[in-house]
C-alpha positions as CSV (number, residue, x, y, z in Angstrom):
1,M,61.1,64.0,130.0
2,S,58.8,61.1,131.2
3,G,59.0,59.3,134.5
4,L,62.8,58.9,135.3
5,M,63.8,58.9,131.6
6,L,66.1,61.9,130.8
7,R,67.2,63.4,127.4
8,A,70.8,63.9,126.6
9,S,70.3,67.6,126.7
10,E,69.0,67.4,130.2
11,I,71.9,65.3,131.3
12,A,74.4,67.6,129.7
13,K,72.8,70.7,131.4
14,A,73.0,69.0,134.9
15,T,76.8,67.8,134.3
16,G,77.9,71.0,132.6
17,T,78.9,69.3,129.4
18,K,77.8,69.5,125.7
19,H,75.0,67.4,124.1
20,T,77.3,65.6,121.8
21,A,79.9,64.8,124.7
22,V,76.9,63.1,126.4
23,L,75.8,61.0,123.5
24,N,79.5,60.0,122.7
25,R,80.0,59.0,126.3
26,A,76.7,57.0,126.4
27,K,77.8,55.2,123.1
28,R,81.1,54.5,124.4
29,E,80.0,53.2,127.9
30,N,76.8,51.6,126.5
31,W,74.4,53.3,128.7
32,P,70.9,51.6,129.0
33,H,68.4,53.6,126.8
34,T,65.3,53.4,124.8
35,E,64.2,55.3,121.7
36,A,61.0,57.4,121.4
37,K,59.5,59.5,118.6
38,D,60.0,63.2,118.7
39,M,59.2,66.0,116.4
40,G,60.1,64.7,112.9
41,G,62.4,62.0,114.2
42,R,63.5,59.7,117.1
43,I,65.5,60.5,120.3
44,K,67.2,58.4,123.0
45,L,66.0,58.5,126.7
46,F,68.3,57.4,129.4
47,D,67.2,55.8,132.8
48,A,68.5,58.1,135.6
49,R,68.7,55.2,137.9
50,R,71.0,53.3,135.8
51,L,73.4,56.0,134.9
52,P,77.0,56.2,136.2
53,Q,77.5,57.2,139.8
54,D,79.1,60.6,139.0
55,V,76.4,61.4,136.6
56,R,73.7,60.6,139.2
57,E,75.4,62.8,141.8
58,A,75.5,65.7,139.3
59,L,72.0,65.3,138.6
60,V,71.1,65.2,142.4
61,A,73.2,68.4,143.1
62,H,71.6,70.2,140.2
63,A,68.1,69.3,141.1
64,A,68.6,70.4,144.7
65,Q,70.0,73.8,143.8
66,A,67.4,74.4,140.9
67,P,64.4,72.2,141.2
68,A,62.3,74.1,138.8
69,Q,64.8,73.4,136.1
70,M,64.5,69.6,136.3
71,D,61.1,67.9,137.1
72,L,62.1,64.7,138.8
73,P,59.1,62.7,139.9
74,L,58.3,61.6,143.3
75,P,57.9,58.0,143.8
76,P,55.0,56.9,145.9
77,V,55.8,56.8,149.7
78,A,54.2,54.2,151.8
79,V,52.4,55.8,154.7
80,A,50.6,53.9,157.5
81,A,47.0,54.5,157.5
82,A,46.8,56.1,160.8
83,P,44.1,58.7,161.6
84,T,45.2,62.0,162.8
85,P,44.9,62.0,166.7
86,P,42.2,64.2,168.2
87,S,44.8,66.3,170.0
88,A,46.1,67.5,166.6
89,V,43.0,69.9,166.6
90,G,44.5,71.8,169.4
91,L,47.9,72.3,168.1
92,A,49.6,75.6,168.6
93,D,50.4,77.6,165.3
94,W,54.3,77.0,165.8
95,Q,53.6,73.2,165.9
96,R,51.5,73.3,162.8
97,R,54.3,75.4,161.0
98,C,56.9,73.0,162.1
99,R,55.1,69.9,160.9
100,D,54.3,71.5,157.6
101,A,58.0,72.5,157.0
102,R,59.3,69.0,157.8
103,M,56.9,67.6,155.2
104,A,58.2,69.9,152.7
105,V,61.8,68.9,153.5
106,L,60.9,65.2,153.2
107,M,59.2,65.6,149.9
108,E,62.4,67.3,148.5
109,V,64.4,64.3,149.9
110,D,62.2,61.8,148.2
111,R,62.4,63.7,144.9
112,L,66.1,63.9,144.9
113,A,66.2,60.1,146.1
114,A,64.5,59.1,142.8
115,V,67.7,59.9,141.1
116,G,70.7,59.3,143.4
117,G,69.1,57.3,146.3
118,I,68.0,58.2,149.8
119,N,71.6,58.4,151.2
120,K,73.0,60.6,148.5
121,A,69.8,62.8,148.6
122,V,70.0,63.3,152.4
123,K,73.6,64.1,152.2
124,T,73.2,66.6,149.5
125,L,70.3,68.3,151.0
126,V,72.2,68.6,154.5
127,A,75.2,70.0,152.7
128,L,73.3,72.5,150.7
129,A,71.2,73.6,153.8
130,S,74.4,74.2,155.8
131,A,75.9,76.2,153.0
132,G,72.7,78.2,152.6
133,Q,72.6,77.1,148.9
134,L,69.2,75.7,148.9
135,P,66.4,77.4,146.8
136,R,65.2,80.3,148.9
137,A,61.7,79.1,149.7
138,L,63.2,75.9,151.0
139,Q,65.9,77.4,152.8
140,E,63.6,79.4,154.8
141,L,61.8,76.3,155.8
142,V,65.0,74.8,157.4
143,P,65.1,76.7,160.7
144,V,61.3,76.3,161.0
145,A,61.5,72.5,160.5
146,N,64.3,72.3,163.1
147,A,62.3,73.1,166.3
148,R,65.5,73.4,168.3
149,A,67.2,75.7,165.7
150,G,68.2,78.3,168.3
151,G,67.3,81.9,168.8
152,N,69.4,83.0,165.7
153,G,68.5,80.0,163.5
154,A,72.1,78.9,163.1
155,R,71.4,75.3,163.5
156,T,70.1,73.6,160.3
157,L,69.7,69.9,159.7
158,S,71.6,66.6,160.1
159,E,71.4,63.3,158.3
160,R,70.3,61.5,161.5
161,T,67.5,64.1,161.9
162,L,66.2,63.7,158.3
163,K,66.3,59.9,158.3
164,R,64.3,59.9,161.7
165,W,61.8,62.3,160.3
166,R,61.3,60.0,157.2
167,S,60.8,56.9,159.3
168,D,58.3,58.7,161.6
169,F,56.3,59.9,158.6
170,A,56.2,56.4,157.1
171,A,55.0,55.0,160.4
172,G,52.4,57.8,161.5
173,G,51.9,60.1,158.7
174,P,51.9,63.9,159.1
175,A,50.7,63.7,162.8
176,A,54.1,62.0,163.7
177,L,56.0,65.1,162.6
178,V,54.4,67.5,165.2
179,P,57.0,68.4,167.6
180,A,56.2,67.9,171.2
181,D,55.7,70.9,173.5
182,T,58.7,70.7,175.7
183,R,57.8,73.7,177.8
184,T,57.3,72.6,181.4
185,P,54.4,74.4,183.3
186,T,55.4,76.8,186.0
187,A,55.0,75.2,189.3
188,P,52.6,77.2,191.7
189,A,54.3,79.5,193.9
190,G,51.8,79.2,196.7
191,W,50.2,82.7,196.6
192,E,47.8,81.9,193.6
193,K,44.8,80.7,195.6
194,L,44.9,83.4,198.1
195,F,45.3,86.0,195.4
196,L,42.3,84.7,193.4
197,R,40.2,84.7,196.6
198,L,40.9,88.3,197.2
199,Y,40.7,89.3,193.5
200,R,37.4,87.5,192.4
201,I,34.9,89.6,194.6
202,P,32.0,91.7,193.3
203,S,33.7,94.9,194.1
204,K,36.2,94.2,191.3
205,P,39.5,95.4,192.9
206,S,42.4,96.2,190.6
207,I,45.6,93.9,190.7
208,A,47.4,96.6,192.8
209,E,44.8,96.8,195.4
210,T,44.6,92.9,195.5
211,L,48.4,92.8,196.1
212,E,48.2,95.3,198.9
213,R,45.6,93.1,200.7
214,L,47.6,90.0,199.8
215,A,50.8,91.2,201.5
216,E,48.7,91.4,204.7
217,R,47.5,87.9,204.6
218,L,50.4,86.0,202.8
219,P,52.3,83.4,204.9
220,E,55.9,84.3,205.7
221,D,57.3,81.3,203.9
222,V,55.6,82.3,200.6
223,D,57.3,85.0,198.5
224,M,55.3,88.0,197.5
225,P,54.7,88.1,193.8
226,S,55.4,91.3,191.8
227,Y,52.7,93.2,189.8
228,E,53.9,91.5,186.6
229,Q,53.8,88.1,187.9
230,A,50.3,88.5,189.1
231,R,49.3,90.1,185.8
232,R,50.8,87.2,183.8
233,F,49.0,84.7,186.2
234,L,45.6,86.3,185.5
235,K,46.4,86.5,181.7
236,G,47.0,82.7,181.7
237,L,43.5,82.2,183.0
238,G,40.4,82.0,180.9
239,A,38.1,84.9,180.6
240,V,35.4,83.0,182.5
241,E,37.7,81.9,185.3
242,R,39.3,85.2,185.6
243,D,36.0,87.0,186.2
244,R,34.3,84.4,188.2
245,G,33.1,86.0,191.4
246,R,33.7,89.4,189.9
247,R,30.5,89.1,188.0
248,S,27.3,87.3,188.9
249,S,26.4,84.0,187.1
250,G,24.0,86.0,184.8
251,A,26.7,88.5,183.8
252,L,29.1,85.7,183.0
253,L,26.8,84.4,180.4
254,A,28.2,87.4,178.2
255,L,31.5,85.5,178.1
256,K,30.2,82.1,177.4
257,G,29.0,80.5,174.3
258,H,25.3,81.1,173.3
259,K,22.7,80.1,170.8
260,R,21.1,82.4,168.2
261,R,17.4,82.1,167.8
262,S,16.3,82.1,164.2
263,T,13.0,83.6,163.0
264,A,13.1,81.8,159.6
265,G,9.7,80.3,158.8
266,L,8.0,82.6,161.5
267,L,4.8,84.3,160.5
268,P,3.7,87.8,161.8
269,M,2.0,87.9,165.2
270,Q,3.0,84.4,166.1
271,V,5.6,85.5,168.7
272,V,5.3,89.1,170.3
273,S,8.0,90.3,172.8
274,A,7.4,93.0,175.2
275,D,9.6,95.0,177.5
276,G,9.4,98.4,179.6
277,H,12.1,100.9,179.4
278,N,12.4,104.1,181.6
279,L,13.1,107.0,179.2
280,K,16.0,109.1,180.5
281,Q,14.5,112.4,179.6
282,G,12.5,114.9,181.7
283,V,8.7,115.3,180.7
284,A,6.2,117.3,182.5
285,H,4.1,115.1,184.7
286,P,0.5,114.9,183.5
287,K,-1.0,115.7,186.9
288,H,1.3,118.2,188.7
289,G,3.6,119.4,185.8
290,R,6.9,118.7,187.5
291,P,9.6,116.7,185.6
292,F,9.7,112.9,185.9
293,T,11.1,110.1,183.6
294,P,8.2,108.2,182.0
295,E,8.1,104.5,181.4
296,V,7.4,103.2,177.9
297,V,6.2,99.5,177.1
298,T,7.0,98.4,173.6
299,M,5.5,95.3,171.8
300,L,7.7,93.9,169.0
301,D,6.6,91.3,166.4
302,S,9.5,89.0,166.1
303,A,8.9,87.9,162.5
304,T,8.9,91.4,161.0
305,R,10.8,93.2,163.8
306,R,7.7,95.7,163.7
307,I,6.7,97.6,166.8
308,V,2.9,96.6,166.8
309,G,1.9,98.5,170.0
310,W,3.2,100.7,172.7
311,S,2.0,102.7,175.7
312,T,3.5,105.0,178.3
313,G,2.7,106.0,181.8
314,I,4.4,106.9,185.2
315,A,5.7,103.4,185.8
316,E,5.7,100.0,184.4
317,A,2.4,99.0,186.0
318,S,0.0,96.5,184.8
319,H,-2.3,99.1,183.4
320,V,0.5,100.5,181.1
321,T,1.2,97.1,179.9
322,L,-2.7,96.4,179.5
323,D,-2.8,99.6,177.3
324,A,0.0,98.4,175.2
325,L,-1.7,95.1,174.7
326,R,-4.9,96.9,173.8
327,C,-3.0,99.0,171.3
328,T,-1.5,95.8,169.8
329,V,-4.7,93.8,169.4
330,S,-6.8,96.6,168.2
331,T,-4.3,97.7,165.5
332,H,-2.6,94.6,164.5
333,G,-4.9,91.7,165.7
334,L,-4.4,88.8,168.0
335,F,-1.1,86.8,168.4
336,D,-0.2,83.5,169.8
337,I,2.8,83.9,172.1
338,F,3.6,86.7,174.5
339,Y,7.3,86.6,175.5
340,T,8.3,88.9,178.4
341,D,10.5,89.0,181.3
342,N,9.2,88.5,185.0
343,G,8.6,92.2,185.5
344,S,5.5,93.2,187.8
345,G,3.8,94.7,184.8
346,F,3.9,91.4,182.9
347,V,3.2,88.9,185.7
348,A,0.4,90.8,187.5
349,N,-2.9,89.0,188.0
350,V,-4.6,91.5,185.9
351,M,-2.4,90.2,182.9
352,G,-2.0,86.6,183.7
353,G,-4.6,85.1,186.0
354,E,-6.5,82.3,184.5
355,V,-9.9,83.8,185.2
356,L,-9.4,87.5,185.3
357,G,-6.3,87.9,183.0
358,H,-6.7,89.3,179.7
359,L,-4.1,87.0,178.1
360,A,-6.3,83.8,179.2
361,R,-9.4,85.6,177.7
362,L,-7.6,86.3,174.4
363,G,-6.2,82.7,174.1
364,I,-2.7,84.0,174.3
365,T,0.1,81.8,175.8
366,H,2.4,83.9,178.0
367,E,6.0,82.7,178.1
368,T,8.5,84.4,180.5
369,A,12.3,84.3,180.2
370,T,14.4,82.7,182.9
371,P,15.3,85.5,185.5
372,G,18.8,86.9,184.9
373,R,18.8,85.8,181.3
374,A,18.4,88.9,179.4
375,Q,20.4,87.5,176.5
376,A,17.4,85.2,175.7
377,R,15.4,88.3,174.9
378,G,18.0,90.1,172.8
379,K,15.6,91.3,170.1
380,I,13.4,93.3,172.5
381,E,16.5,94.4,174.6
382,R,18.2,95.7,171.6
383,L,15.3,97.7,170.6
384,Q,15.5,99.8,173.7
385,A,18.5,101.4,172.3
386,M,16.1,103.0,169.7
387,W,14.5,105.0,172.6
388,K,17.8,106.0,174.0
389,R,19.0,107.4,170.7
390,A,15.8,109.3,170.3
391,A,15.9,110.7,173.9
392,R,19.5,112.0,173.3
393,R,17.9,114.6,170.8
394,I,15.9,116.2,173.8
395,V,17.4,119.0,175.8
396,T,16.2,117.3,179.1
397,Y,18.1,114.0,178.4
398,R,19.2,112.5,181.6
399,G,21.3,109.5,180.6
400,R,24.5,108.5,182.2
401,D,26.4,109.9,179.3
402,M,24.9,113.3,179.7
403,D,27.3,116.0,180.9
404,R,26.6,116.5,184.7
405,E,27.3,120.2,184.7
406,A,24.9,120.8,181.8
407,L,22.2,118.7,183.5
408,I,22.7,120.7,186.7
409,R,22.1,123.9,184.9
410,I,19.0,122.7,183.0
411,D,17.5,121.4,186.2
412,R,18.0,124.7,187.9
413,R,16.3,126.5,185.1
414,I,13.4,124.2,185.2
415,T,12.9,124.4,188.9
416,K,13.1,128.2,188.7
417,A,10.5,128.5,186.0
418,I,8.3,126.1,187.9
419,R,8.5,128.0,191.1
420,E,7.9,131.4,189.3
421,N,5.3,130.5,186.6
422,G,3.9,126.9,187.6
423,A,5.5,125.4,184.5
424,S,8.5,125.3,182.4
425,D,9.1,125.5,178.6
426,W,12.0,123.3,178.9
427,L,9.7,120.4,179.7
428,M,7.8,118.5,176.9
429,P,4.1,118.5,177.7
430,W,2.3,115.2,178.2
431,E,0.4,115.5,174.9
432,T,3.5,116.5,173.0
433,F,5.4,113.6,174.5
434,M,2.8,111.1,173.3
435,A,3.0,112.5,169.8
436,W,6.7,112.4,170.0
437,C,6.7,108.8,171.0
438,Q,4.5,107.9,168.0
439,E,6.8,109.7,165.7
440,T,9.7,107.8,167.1
441,V,7.8,104.4,166.6
442,D,6.9,105.4,163.0
443,A,10.5,106.3,162.2
444,Y,11.7,103.0,163.4
445,N,9.3,100.9,161.5
446,A,10.2,102.8,158.3
447,R,14.0,102.4,158.7
448,P,15.9,99.4,157.1
449,H,16.6,96.7,159.8
450,S,19.8,94.6,159.6
451,A,18.0,91.4,160.6
452,L,15.6,91.4,157.7
453,P,16.2,90.3,154.0
454,R,17.9,92.4,151.5
455,I,15.8,94.1,148.7
456,T,16.7,96.6,145.7
457,D,15.7,100.0,146.7
458,P,13.2,101.1,144.2
459,I,14.6,104.7,144.3
460,T,18.2,104.3,144.5
461,G,18.5,100.8,142.9
462,K,20.9,99.7,145.5
463,L,20.8,96.8,147.8
464,R,19.6,97.4,151.3
465,H,17.7,95.5,154.1
466,M,13.9,95.8,154.2
467,S,12.3,97.9,157.0
468,P,9.8,96.4,159.4
469,D,6.9,98.1,157.5
470,E,8.2,96.5,154.3
471,A,8.4,93.2,155.8
472,W,4.8,93.5,157.3
473,Q,3.6,94.5,153.8
474,K,5.3,91.5,152.3
475,H,3.4,89.1,154.3
476,L,0.3,90.8,153.6
477,D,0.8,90.7,149.7
478,E,1.7,86.9,150.2
479,G,-1.9,86.3,151.5
480,W,-1.4,86.5,155.3
481,Q,-4.2,88.3,157.1
482,P,-4.2,89.5,160.9
483,H,-6.9,88.2,163.2
484,T,-8.8,91.4,164.2
485,L,-11.7,91.8,166.6
486,P,-14.8,94.0,166.3
487,E,-14.8,97.2,168.1
488,T,-17.7,96.1,170.5
489,V,-15.7,93.2,171.6
490,L,-12.6,95.2,172.1
491,E,-14.4,97.7,174.3
492,D,-15.3,95.0,176.8
493,L,-12.4,92.8,176.4
494,F,-9.9,95.2,177.5
495,R,-11.7,96.2,180.7
496,P,-9.7,95.0,183.7
497,Y,-11.8,92.9,186.3
498,E,-11.4,92.2,189.9
499,E,-13.2,90.0,192.3
500,R,-15.3,91.6,194.9
501,T,-18.0,90.8,197.4
502,V,-21.4,92.4,197.1
503,T,-22.5,94.1,200.4
504,R,-26.1,95.5,200.4
505,C,-26.0,96.4,196.7
506,E,-22.6,97.8,196.9
507,V,-19.2,96.8,195.6
508,S,-15.9,98.4,196.6
509,L,-12.7,99.3,194.8
510,P,-9.7,101.1,196.2
511,W,-10.9,104.4,195.0
512,G,-14.6,104.3,195.8
513,R,-17.9,102.6,196.2
514,Y,-20.3,101.7,193.6
515,Y,-24.0,101.1,193.9
516,A,-26.8,99.4,191.9
517,T,-30.2,98.3,193.2
518,A,-30.0,95.2,190.8
519,L,-27.5,93.6,193.2
520,E,-29.9,93.4,196.1
521,D,-30.2,89.5,195.4
522,W,-26.5,89.0,195.3
523,H,-25.7,90.2,198.9
524,G,-22.6,88.3,200.2
525,E,-21.8,86.9,196.8
526,R,-18.4,87.1,195.0
527,V,-18.7,88.8,191.6
528,R,-16.4,90.2,188.9
529,V,-16.1,93.9,188.9
530,G,-14.9,95.5,185.5
531,Y,-13.8,99.2,185.5
532,D,-12.3,101.7,182.9
533,I,-8.8,102.9,183.8
534,H,-9.7,106.3,182.3
535,D,-13.2,106.7,183.8
536,G,-14.1,105.7,187.4
537,S,-17.7,107.0,187.3
538,R,-19.2,103.5,186.9
539,V,-18.3,99.8,186.9
540,W,-19.7,96.5,185.3
541,V,-20.6,93.7,187.7
542,R,-20.6,90.2,186.3
543,T,-21.2,86.8,187.7
544,L,-18.1,85.0,188.8
545,D,-18.7,81.7,187.0
546,D,-20.1,82.6,183.5
547,G,-19.4,86.3,183.3
548,R,-23.1,87.4,182.9
549,L,-23.7,91.1,183.2
550,L,-25.6,91.8,186.5
551,A,-25.6,95.6,186.7
552,V,-23.8,98.8,185.8
553,A,-23.2,100.4,189.2
554,E,-22.7,104.1,189.6
555,R,-20.2,105.6,191.8
556,D,-21.8,106.8,195.1
557,G,-25.0,106.0,193.6
558,N,-26.6,105.7,197.0
559,V,-25.1,108.9,198.6
560,I,-27.8,111.4,199.6
561,P,-27.5,114.7,201.7
562,E,-28.0,114.6,205.5
563,M,-31.4,116.5,204.7
564,P,-33.1,117.2,201.4
565,E,-31.7,120.2,199.8
566,S,-35.1,121.9,199.4
567,K,-35.9,121.6,203.0
568,L,-32.5,123.2,203.9
569,E,-33.1,126.0,201.7
570,H,-36.6,126.6,203.1
571,A,-35.2,126.6,206.6
572,A,-32.6,129.3,205.4
573,V,-35.2,131.5,204.0
574,K,-37.4,131.4,207.1
575,R,-34.3,132.1,209.2
576,A,-33.5,135.1,207.1
577,Q,-37.0,136.5,207.2
578,G,-37.1,136.2,210.9
579,Q,-33.7,138.1,211.2
580,I,-35.1,140.9,208.9
581,K,-38.2,141.2,211.0
582,L,-36.2,141.2,214.3
583,L,-34.0,144.0,212.8
584,D,-36.9,146.1,211.9
585,R,-38.4,145.8,215.2
586,H,-35.3,146.9,216.9
587,R,-35.0,149.7,214.4
588,E,-38.5,150.8,215.3
589,E,-37.9,150.5,219.0
590,A,-34.7,152.6,218.7
591,L,-36.3,155.4,216.8
592,A,-39.2,155.5,219.2
593,A,-36.8,156.0,222.1
594,L,-35.3,159.3,220.6
595,P,-36.7,162.4,222.7
596,T,-38.6,165.1,221.1
597,R,-38.3,168.9,221.7
598,H,-41.3,168.7,224.1
599,G,-40.0,166.0,226.2
600,G,-42.0,163.2,224.4
601,T,-40.9,160.3,222.2
602,R,-40.8,160.7,218.5
603,P,-43.3,158.5,216.6
604,A,-41.6,155.8,214.6
605,P,-41.0,157.1,211.3
606,E,-41.6,155.3,207.9
607,P,-38.4,153.7,206.7
608,A,-36.3,155.6,204.3
609,P,-36.8,154.8,200.5
610,Q,-33.4,153.1,200.3
611,D,-34.1,151.0,203.4
612,R,-37.5,150.1,201.8
613,L,-35.8,149.2,198.6
614,M,-33.2,146.9,200.4
615,I,-35.8,145.2,202.4
616,S,-38.0,144.5,199.3
617,Q,-34.9,143.3,197.2
618,S,-34.0,140.8,200.2
619,V,-37.5,139.4,200.4
620,E,-37.8,138.9,196.6
621,R,-34.4,137.3,196.5
622,L,-35.5,134.9,199.2
623,K,-38.7,134.1,197.5
624,A,-36.9,133.5,194.1
625,E,-34.6,131.1,195.8
626,M,-37.4,129.3,197.5
627,S,-39.3,128.9,194.1
628,A,-36.2,127.8,192.2
629,P,-35.7,124.1,191.8
630,A,-33.3,122.3,194.1
631,P,-29.8,121.9,192.4
632,T,-28.6,118.4,191.9
633,P,-26.0,117.6,194.7
634,T,-22.6,117.1,193.2
635,Q,-19.9,114.9,194.8
636,P,-16.1,115.3,194.1
637,Q,-15.2,113.1,191.2
638,T,-11.5,113.0,191.2
639,P,-8.9,112.2,194.0
640,K,-7.7,115.7,194.2
641,E,-11.3,117.1,194.5
642,R,-12.0,114.7,197.3
643,Y,-8.7,115.5,199.0
644,R,-9.6,119.2,198.7
645,K,-13.0,118.6,200.4
646,A,-11.2,116.6,203.2
647,L,-8.9,119.6,203.9
648,A,-11.8,122.0,203.9
649,V,-13.9,119.9,206.3
650,Q,-10.9,119.5,208.5
651,A,-10.1,123.1,208.5
652,A,-13.7,124.1,209.4
653,R,-13.7,121.5,212.2
654,E,-10.4,122.8,213.7
655,A,-11.5,126.5,213.4
656,G,-14.8,125.7,215.4
657,R,-17.1,126.4,212.6
658,P,-20.3,124.4,212.2
659,V,-19.8,121.2,210.0
660,D,-22.5,118.8,208.8
661,A,-22.4,115.5,210.5
662,A,-22.5,113.7,207.1
663,D,-19.2,115.6,206.1
664,L,-17.7,114.6,209.4
665,Q,-18.6,110.9,208.9
666,W,-17.4,111.1,205.3
667,L,-13.9,112.6,206.5
668,E,-13.4,109.8,209.0
669,R,-14.0,107.1,206.4
670,Y,-11.9,109.0,203.8
671,Q,-8.9,109.5,206.0
672,K,-8.6,105.6,206.4
673,Q,-8.4,105.1,202.7
674,S,-5.0,104.7,200.7
675,E,-6.2,107.4,198.4
676,F,-6.1,110.0,201.2
677,R,-2.6,108.8,202.2
678,V,-1.4,109.1,198.6
679,Q,-2.8,112.7,198.1
680,Q,-1.3,113.7,201.5
681,E,2.2,112.6,200.4
682,L,1.8,114.5,197.0
683,H,0.6,117.5,199.1
684,Q,3.8,117.3,201.3
685,D,6.0,116.9,198.4
686,F,4.7,119.7,196.2
687,G,3.2,122.1,198.8
688,G,0.2,124.4,198.3
689,A,0.7,124.6,194.5
690,Y,-0.6,120.8,194.3
691,V,-3.8,121.7,196.0
692,A,-4.3,125.0,194.2
693,E,-4.1,123.2,190.7
694,T,-7.4,122.2,188.8
695,A,-7.9,118.6,188.6
């Protein structure tokens, strides 16, 4: 068949007659036809549009019931060139299904109309649809196309409906076939505003609790909603509107759209993120040995997802952050941008000041995230889960998901062991904890990361993601090199500096005074004082403007005893010799006063050998002490040693024992310092065991 030209065999099949009968009738009634070449001969082709009425009706009915058996072409349909309205993007699923079903029905009408005309095609399709005799696929589309087919789908199609759809399609295209949403929105009942006001509060009350409060405040002329009505009302709101007020503005960001930051094209050490995390596990305190949860600061390279530095301490202080920065620069080199939150450890003057801050001296740009926008730092925030997974393997894990009863039993055993033995085997020692942190970091850097490209595993031959170590090595192999610094530069670079005023060759820091005679010409001037966070015995004093080294000041470098040590020892020896002579004289007088048998007094006997030996030993010992060199006076070096000295001086004064005036003056100054108050609080918290420990 070609176009609308049919063979005699096709007409015979549609009308239910024989091939020869069709040819005889065509010859008898002189049907218009043309001849065409066929295999080994010529055949007659009849125009379907010029056949008798009864034959065309038979063709339409046959095509409608079995469209696959007769390929009737669809004539071109004139459709207005109207663009799909923007509202079509927001159509509901049922509207899209109805539109597509109507287009399928109209295509079948046009296909049948090519043989018997529009009217005949419409009538035939309506009749077959009502009788349920359409092809199965088309019959199933009839109730979908009829948006008002009823709940049981009994209503089908009508001639008027099909003709209206056809004219709408010709005028407006597929968009004109979209059914209108006739559902009318439910009118507010009057309780919705008050319900939302009670429901959208930070304490997050349930629907039932909100309804209880609503019943107390609802006006009498407004009907009380049921639980289902309130639930359906909330369900009709968007997620953001439903939780507005129940969450803060920052927490609502988790429900809103967001942007993903790409690291494509980023080189290592261009952007380094840092964040502090409180490990939820008990560790032995490095000073007093009692359990505490340490803080870990992690430095993450954004390009390779590699941990390039870390440090740990008692809290996320600037010194812990500074040590993490030192670890990063000393092992992986300098970086360009330091991306952190606004925590105290990252925005302290020791980190960010233009003059004293280490970042300024390193030429590093410090960028901070907007407060309350943790999503902007997702890479480093997600990294903290690594520490939490590792901490779960430790018996002293203290996370929220830890069993409370088991945690209480562990705490009791630790407390009992510390009370009886001064330490607990359940707690990880500080040195062991530091090694554990390094092992955790190494394991992370060697584990495949889902944000890195895929490679073929050299051992298994399977595809997997690269590990941070492999991504770092890949950049090294491609020619990238880190910008490292010499050890001599690193030693001075990571020494924190503070501004101080020189007073009579002295500079003061919160934990002590430092003295150098080279500072005599700088009395009253502001200088920079650098110190080592691990060694407080000396400081480095530099000029404020250009940083020239002025002196290395020693701690308590100008402190001397009240009297020279040799003079005090000499006085003590003289005092001891005088006491010995006085005792000898009293002994001689007592022996001389003893009566004899003849009534006289007994002459003073010679001292007994043991007495003579004791006296000579005492004299020799005193002589040896006098001839020995005077010992170098020592001063307490650690806060705990100074606190012990303060307690000893205070106890001697309260007991009425003689105390040197220098010690009393020192005690008066020391009790005004913050160090004394801190040590006093620790003493009150941990009792006598704290003072008894060695520093």
